[in-house]
C-alpha positions, 0 to 999 in steps of 0.5 A: 528506456536503457540510460546510455552515457555517451563516451565523450561524457563519460569521459569529463564525469567524476564516477563513483562505483558502488554503493557506500560511494554513491550514496556519499556523492548523492548527499554531497550533491543535494547539500551543494544543491540546496535540497533536501537531504532525503530527497533521493532515498536510493539503494543498492547504488552500482554507479553515481556519474556527475559532471560539474561542468554542465551539472548532469548527474546520472545513478544507476542502481539494482532494483528500482525504490517505491517510496513513501514520504510520510511528511509529504503523504505521497508515494514516489518511485525511482527507477533504476536509472535516474539522471537529472541536471543539477542547478542551485535549488533545483533539479531539472530535466529528471527521467526515471521519477515517477509520484503517485497521484491519487491513483495514477503515476505521473513522470517529474521533470523537475524539482525546485525550492520555492521562489522567493523562499518559503520553506517550499519544495516544488514538484512539477510533472508532465503535462504541467501538474505542479505540488508544494511540500515543505521542504522538511518533509524530504529530509533525511533522519537527523543522525544523517546516517542511512536514509529513510527505509523505502516502505516496501520492497524495491522489486514491488509493483506501482500497484501494489499499494493499491493491491494492500488497499483492495485487501484492507477492503476485502477484510473490512468486509469479511469483519461486517459479513461475520456478525451477520454469520453469526447472527444467521447461526443463532436464528438457525439454532432458535428455529432448530429448537421451535422445530424440536418443540413441536415435534415433542408436542406433536409426539405427546398429542399421539401418545394422548390419542392413542391412549384415549382410544385404549381407554374406548376399547377396554370400556367397549370390552366390557360393556360386551362382557357385561351383555354377555 
C-alpha cells in the first residue's frame, strides 16, 4: 500500500531528502525518544518527514530491507515506506514493519520501552502477540557510524531465509547419501572381484576336464594300436 502524505501534513513537516540527511534525522529522532539507535536500519533513504506537533514520522527508501538482529535472534523486514507516531520511549501506529515469528511474518504496530524500566524493549504485533528483548540488542555499532548491515540484499524475498534453510537441509541429506554411495561402490567392486574369481575357477575346471578327456583318448588310442 502506497503511503500518501496529505499536503496539509507535509506543510507542517520537517522534510529531509537523501540518504545522508535521512539517516541523521532518524538517529536523532531515536535518540530524542530514548529508543535504541539501531532500531531503524534503513538504506538508501529517499525522504524523511517529521511533524513535531504530532510526532508523526515517515521514511521512504528505495528498496525494502530485511535485517537480522543477531542479539535478539529476530528477522525484521522494513518496507519501502515506513511510518509511525514517535513519543518518548515509544513508536506507535507503525506501518511497513514486519517481524518473523517462527515461520510467519507478523506486522508490528508498536515498539516501546518496558514500564517500569527494566532494560527491555517490547515489540507488539497486530493480533495481540508481544515479545520483549534487551534494549542493547537493537543498538547500532559502538562507533556511532553506519547502522548494522542487513543480513541479505534488500530486494530479497521475505521467505529467502526459508529457502536458504531448505538448501542447507538438502546439502546435509547429500552428505548423508555420500557415505552410502561409497559403500555401494565398494560392495560393487567386491562383487565384481568375486565374479571374476568364480569365472577363473570355471575356466580352470573346463581346462582340467579337457585335459582328462585328452588323456583318456590317448590311452584308448595306444590300446587299440597295441591290439592291432
